[in-house]
Structures are given as C-alpha cells and as structure tokens.
C-alpha positions, 0 to 999 in steps of 0.5 A: 478506509483505515490503513492499519488493523490496530494500535500495535500494528500501526506502531510495530507492524511491517510497513509496505509502500504501495504505489498507484494512480489516483483519479487524475492519473497522478502517481501516489504512494501510500504506506500501509501495514502488511497485515492491512494489505493482506486483509484488504486483499482477502476482502477484495477491497483492492481491485488490482494488485498494487505495485510494492516499492522498496525504500530507495527504489523507483517504480518501472512506471516512473522511468 
C-alpha cells in the first residue's frame, strides 16, 4: 500500500500520524498524508477508523 498520492503530496501534504495494532498485537504508528487517508477511506481500504495521534500526545490505549 502506498502512503502518499504523489511527489508533491508526500513533500508538502499535511501529515497525519495513525496508530493501530499489527498482527502480533503490537502498537504501531504510521505517518500518512491527509489526502492518502481520505482516498483510502473512500476506497474502503481501511476497515476500521484508525486512531489519529497528534504530535506530543499519547493514545488512550497506551495509558
């Protein structure tokens, strides 16, 4: 899966940090662009809405 829509989006697009779980149950963070996230949600590539984490914040699942 690609995490950007194009070169200009990957360089200048608004970045969002998503947090979820991998197959082993470990918490993983993934930095994607806002445009990519919108397109992935439109195409139903994301089964459940991921938790968005702002810089400097922790997820409630980590507490």
